[in-house]
C-alpha positions as CSV (number, residue, x, y, z in Angstrom):
1,M,-17.8,-55.0,130.9
2,G,-20.0,-52.5,129.0
3,E,-21.5,-53.3,125.5
4,A,-19.4,-50.7,123.8
5,A,-16.2,-52.3,125.4
6,K,-17.3,-55.9,124.3
7,L,-17.7,-54.4,120.7
8,L,-14.2,-53.2,120.5
9,A,-12.5,-56.2,122.0
10,R,-10.3,-57.6,119.3
11,L,-10.5,-61.4,118.6
12,S,-7.5,-63.8,118.7
13,F,-7.2,-66.1,115.5
14,E,-8.2,-69.1,117.5
15,E,-11.4,-67.3,119.0
16,Y,-12.3,-66.2,115.5
17,L,-12.0,-70.0,114.2
18,V,-14.5,-71.1,116.9
19,L,-17.0,-68.4,116.1
20,E,-16.6,-68.7,112.4
21,E,-17.2,-72.5,112.5
22,R,-21.0,-71.8,114.1
23,A,-21.5,-68.6,112.2
24,P,-24.5,-68.8,109.8
25,R,-22.5,-66.5,107.2
26,K,-18.7,-66.0,106.5
27,H,-16.7,-63.4,108.0
28,E,-13.2,-62.3,107.2
29,L,-10.9,-61.2,110.2
30,V,-8.9,-58.0,109.9
31,D,-6.6,-56.9,112.7
32,G,-8.9,-58.9,115.1
33,V,-12.2,-57.5,114.0
34,M,-14.7,-59.8,112.2
35,Y,-16.4,-58.5,109.1
36,A,-19.3,-60.2,107.5
37,M,-19.1,-61.1,103.8
38,A,-21.8,-60.1,101.2
39,G,-22.8,-62.7,98.7
40,A,-21.5,-62.5,95.3
41,S,-23.1,-61.8,91.7
42,D,-23.6,-64.4,89.2
43,R,-20.9,-62.8,87.1
44,H,-18.4,-63.2,90.0
45,N,-19.4,-66.8,90.7
46,R,-19.1,-67.7,86.9
47,I,-15.8,-66.2,86.7
48,V,-14.6,-68.3,89.8
49,V,-16.0,-71.4,88.2
50,N,-14.1,-70.7,85.0
51,L,-11.0,-70.3,86.8
52,V,-11.4,-73.5,88.8
53,M,-12.2,-75.4,85.5
54,A,-9.2,-73.9,83.6
55,L,-6.6,-74.3,86.3
56,G,-7.8,-77.6,87.8
57,P,-6.1,-80.0,85.3
58,A,-2.8,-78.2,85.8
59,A,-3.2,-78.1,89.4
60,R,-4.0,-81.9,89.5
61,Q,-1.0,-82.8,87.3
62,R,1.4,-80.8,89.5
63,G,-0.1,-82.3,92.7
64,C,-1.2,-79.1,93.7
65,A,-4.5,-78.1,95.6
66,L,-7.1,-75.8,94.3
67,Y,-9.6,-73.9,96.8
68,A,-12.5,-71.7,95.8
69,S,-14.2,-69.3,98.1
70,D,-14.6,-71.2,101.2
71,M,-11.1,-71.9,102.7
72,K,-9.6,-69.2,104.7
73,L,-6.1,-67.8,104.1
74,R,-4.4,-67.0,107.2
75,V,-2.1,-63.8,106.4
76,G,-1.3,-62.5,109.9
77,R,-1.4,-63.2,113.5
78,D,-4.9,-61.8,113.6
79,T,-6.0,-61.4,110.0
80,S,-7.8,-64.0,107.6
81,Y,-9.3,-63.5,104.3
82,Y,-11.5,-65.8,101.9
83,P,-9.8,-65.7,98.5
84,D,-11.9,-66.3,95.4
85,L,-9.4,-68.9,94.3
86,M,-5.9,-70.1,95.9
87,V,-3.6,-72.5,94.7
88,L,-1.3,-74.5,97.1
89,C,1.7,-76.6,95.7
90,Q,3.4,-77.2,99.1
91,P,2.2,-78.9,102.2
92,D,0.0,-77.1,104.3
93,A,-1.9,-79.2,107.0
94,G,-4.6,-76.6,108.3
95,E,-7.9,-78.0,108.1
96,Y,-9.8,-74.9,108.2
97,Y,-7.3,-72.3,106.9
98,K,-4.4,-72.2,104.6
99,E,-1.0,-70.2,104.9
100,R,1.2,-71.2,102.0
101,P,-0.5,-70.5,98.6
102,C,1.7,-69.9,95.4
103,L,-1.4,-68.3,93.6
104,V,-4.2,-66.0,95.1
105,V,-7.0,-64.6,92.8
106,E,-9.6,-62.1,93.8
107,V,-12.5,-61.1,91.5
108,L,-13.1,-57.5,91.4
109,S,-16.6,-55.8,92.0
110,A,-17.4,-52.2,92.7
111,S,-17.8,-53.1,96.4
112,T,-14.6,-55.1,97.0
113,E,-12.3,-53.4,94.5
114,A,-10.7,-50.9,96.9
115,T,-10.0,-53.7,99.6
116,D,-8.6,-56.1,97.1
117,R,-6.3,-53.5,95.5
118,R,-4.9,-51.9,98.8
119,E,-5.7,-54.0,101.9
120,K,-5.3,-57.5,100.5
121,L,-2.7,-56.7,98.0
122,A,-0.4,-55.5,101.1
123,H,-1.2,-58.5,103.2
124,Y,-0.7,-61.2,100.3
125,R,2.6,-59.8,99.2
126,R,4.2,-60.7,102.8
127,I,3.2,-64.3,102.1
128,P,6.4,-66.0,101.6
129,S,5.2,-68.9,99.3
130,L,3.0,-66.5,97.0
131,E,4.3,-66.2,93.4
132,A,1.5,-64.3,92.0
133,Y,-1.7,-62.4,93.0
134,L,-4.3,-62.0,90.3
135,L,-7.1,-59.4,90.3
136,V,-9.9,-60.4,87.7
137,D,-12.5,-57.8,86.9
138,S,-16.0,-58.8,86.8
139,R,-17.1,-55.9,84.9
140,V,-14.9,-55.7,81.8
141,R,-12.5,-58.3,80.3
142,R,-9.4,-57.4,82.4
143,A,-7.0,-59.4,84.4
144,E,-4.0,-57.9,86.5
145,G,-1.2,-59.7,87.8
146,Y,1.4,-59.2,90.5
147,Y,4.2,-61.3,90.3
148,R,7.3,-62.0,92.6
149,Q,10.6,-62.2,91.2
150,G,13.1,-62.4,93.9
151,E,12.6,-59.7,96.4
152,Q,10.7,-57.6,93.6
153,W,7.1,-57.5,92.6
154,F,6.3,-56.6,89.1
155,Y,2.7,-55.7,87.6
156,T,1.2,-56.8,84.4
157,E,-2.3,-56.2,82.9
158,A,-4.2,-58.3,80.2
159,V,-7.2,-56.5,78.4
160,G,-9.8,-57.9,75.9
161,A,-8.1,-60.9,74.5
162,G,-4.9,-61.3,76.4
163,E,-3.4,-63.7,79.0
164,V,-2.0,-64.0,82.3
165,R,0.8,-66.3,83.7
166,V,0.3,-68.7,86.7
167,P,4.0,-69.3,87.4
168,C,3.5,-72.2,90.1
169,L,1.3,-74.2,87.7
170,E,3.5,-73.2,84.7
171,V,0.5,-72.2,82.7
172,K,-0.8,-69.2,80.8
173,L,-4.4,-68.5,81.3
174,G,-6.3,-66.5,78.5
175,L,-9.0,-64.0,79.1
176,E,-11.2,-66.2,76.7
177,E,-11.0,-68.8,79.2
178,I,-11.6,-66.7,82.2
179,Y,-14.9,-64.9,80.8
180,Q,-16.1,-68.1,78.8
181,G,-20.0,-67.7,78.5
182,L,-20.0,-64.0,80.0
183,D,-20.7,-61.1,77.4
184,L,-18.6,-58.4,78.9
185,P,-16.9,-55.2,77.3
186,Q,-13.4,-55.4,76.1
187,E,-12.7,-52.3,77.9
188,W,-14.0,-49.5,80.0
189,Q,-16.7,-47.7,78.3
190,E,-17.5,-44.0,79.4
191,E,-21.2,-43.6,80.5
192,G,-23.5,-41.0,79.1
């Protein structure tokens, strides 16, 4: 098989798991193709830590598991992502990946925003157990939520000092908690 043909070969999820276990850096699998992940910024990491600290007590109280950044989420036969944060409140025995989150959170940056808003949103909404998908911006104090109600999805936005709901943990999360210790603008500011 020629080199070009090897590059176009699609991986099964099982092949991906074997390669990912030995890889020196993380990769997401999208339609059978592995994509290397870039490192995250200081703001991105601090927002994820704030989310873990804010949601941890409620998750523990309800017997739910909280995963940040390093646990794979399988969303299809040959597609898997590393969400910035996910909460699972029902059994999910996968050792290296999960499939049944009730909450997924992605922290937006200039390089990930388009993928998080389109590709991941489309995949995540197909997860039967998912109750909410939150997008938390790393550049401005803004969080958006997509919430399942029956067969419908509803969108909300919190800006500045608002809050977002986390249905499976039955809590509300204030932007003050999410952005604690970060000096970010309350709204988009036009440059120049």
